[in-house]
C-alpha positions in Angstrom: -38.7 -29.0 41.2 -37.5 -32.2 39.4 -38.6 -30.7 36.1 -36.5 -27.6 36.7 -33.4 -29.6 37.6 -33.9 -31.8 34.5 -34.4 -28.7 32.4 -31.3 -27.0 33.7 -29.2 -30.2 33.2 -30.4 -30.4 29.6 -29.6 -26.8 29.0 -26.1 -27.2 30.5 -25.4 -30.3 28.3 -26.6 -28.5 25.2 -24.5 -25.5 25.9 -21.4 -27.6 26.4 -22.0 -29.4 23.2 -22.5 -26.1 21.3 -19.2 -24.7 22.7 -17.3 -27.9 21.6 -18.9 -27.6 18.2 -17.8 -24.0 17.8 -14.2 -24.9 18.6 -14.1 -27.4 15.8 -15.3 -24.8 13.3 -12.2 -22.5 13.8 -9.9 -22.6 10.8 -6.5 -24.2 11.4 -3.6 -21.7 11.9 -1.7 -20.8 8.8 1.5 -22.7 8.4 4.6 -20.6 9.1 7.0 -20.1 6.2 10.5 -20.8 7.2 13.1 -19.0 5.1 16.6 -20.5 4.6 18.7 -17.5 5.7 21.9 -19.2 4.6 21.0 -18.8 1.0 19.9 -15.2 1.3 22.5 -12.5 0.9 22.5 -9.1 -0.6 24.6 -6.2 -1.5 23.6 -2.6 -0.9 24.8 0.5 -2.8 24.4 4.0 -1.7 24.0 6.7 -4.4 24.5 10.4 -3.8 22.5 12.6 -6.2 22.3 16.2 -7.1 20.7 18.4 -4.4 22.0 16.1 -1.6 19.5 13.4 -2.3 20.4 9.8 -1.4 19.2 6.5 -2.9 19.9 3.1 -1.5 19.7 0.1 -3.8 19.7 -3.5 -2.5 20.4 -6.4 -4.8 19.6 -9.8 -3.5 22.0 -12.7 -4.0 21.1 -16.3 -3.9 23.9 -18.8 -3.2 23.6 -22.5 -4.1 26.1 -25.2 -3.0 29.2 -23.9 -4.8 28.1 -20.8 -6.7 26.7 -17.4 -6.0 24.1 -16.0 -8.4 23.1 -12.3 -8.3 19.4 -11.9 -9.0 19.5 -9.0 -11.5 15.8 -9.0 -12.2 14.7 -7.3 -9.0 16.1 -4.6 -6.7 14.8 -2.9 -3.5 15.2 0.9 -3.9 14.8 3.3 -0.9 14.3 7.0 -1.5 13.3 9.5 1.1 12.3 6.7 3.6 10.1 4.8 1.1 11.2 1.4 -0.1 9.9 -0.1 -3.4 10.6 -3.3 -5.2 11.5 -2.7 -8.8 11.7 -5.2 -11.6 14.2 -5.2 -14.5 13.0 -4.1 -17.9 14.7 -4.2 -21.2 16.5 -1.0 -22.2 19.1 0.0 -24.8 21.8 1.9 -22.9 21.7 0.6 -19.4 19.9 -1.2 -16.7 16.3 -0.1 -16.3 14.1 -1.0 -13.3 10.5 -0.1 -12.9 7.6 -0.4 -10.5 4.1 1.0 -10.5 5.5 4.2 -8.8 9.2 4.6 -9.9 11.7 4.1 -12.7 15.4 3.7 -11.9 17.9 4.0 -14.8 21.5 2.9 -14.3 23.7 4.2 -17.1 27.4 4.5 -17.3 27.6 8.2 -16.6 24.1 9.1 -15.3 21.9 7.2 -12.8 18.4 8.7 -12.3 15.1 8.1 -10.5 11.8 9.2 -12.0 8.2 8.7 -11.2 6.2 6.3 -13.4 4.9 9.2 -15.4 8.4 10.6 -16.0 8.8 13.3 -13.3 12.4 13.6 -12.3 13.0 12.8 -8.6 16.8 12.4 -8.4 19.4 13.0 -11.1 23.2 12.6 -11.5 23.4 9.9 -8.9 26.9 8.5 -8.3 27.5 5.3 -6.4 29.5 5.7 -3.2 
C-alpha cells in the first residue's frame, strides 16, 4: 500500500513538472505592430470606363511635420471587387503602374486597365 502511494505521488510530481516544462516551450506571442494613423492619409479617385465599368484608385499620402508627400510609386486599384497593389514603372507618355496581374496606364486622354499579358479589361476610363 505504501509503495502504491509513493508511486502515485512520484507520478503526480513528474506529470506536474512535465506540464510546467511544456508551458515554457511555447513561443512568445508576436509583437503587435502599431501604425501611426495620424501620418496615413490617402486620396481616392473613381474612374468610369466604357461599358459601365468602374475602377477605384487609392493613392496613399504620408504627412510629416509640416509637409505632405504623395507616394506616387504605389497605388491600390479596385476593379470588379478585387483590389491589387500596383507599383509605378517608367513609361514614355504617362503614369504606368503594374503588378503580377494588372497594368494600369494613366495618360492625358485615355486611361486603361489590362491584364499582365495585355488583355484589355477596361478602356476609355475618365476620372469622376
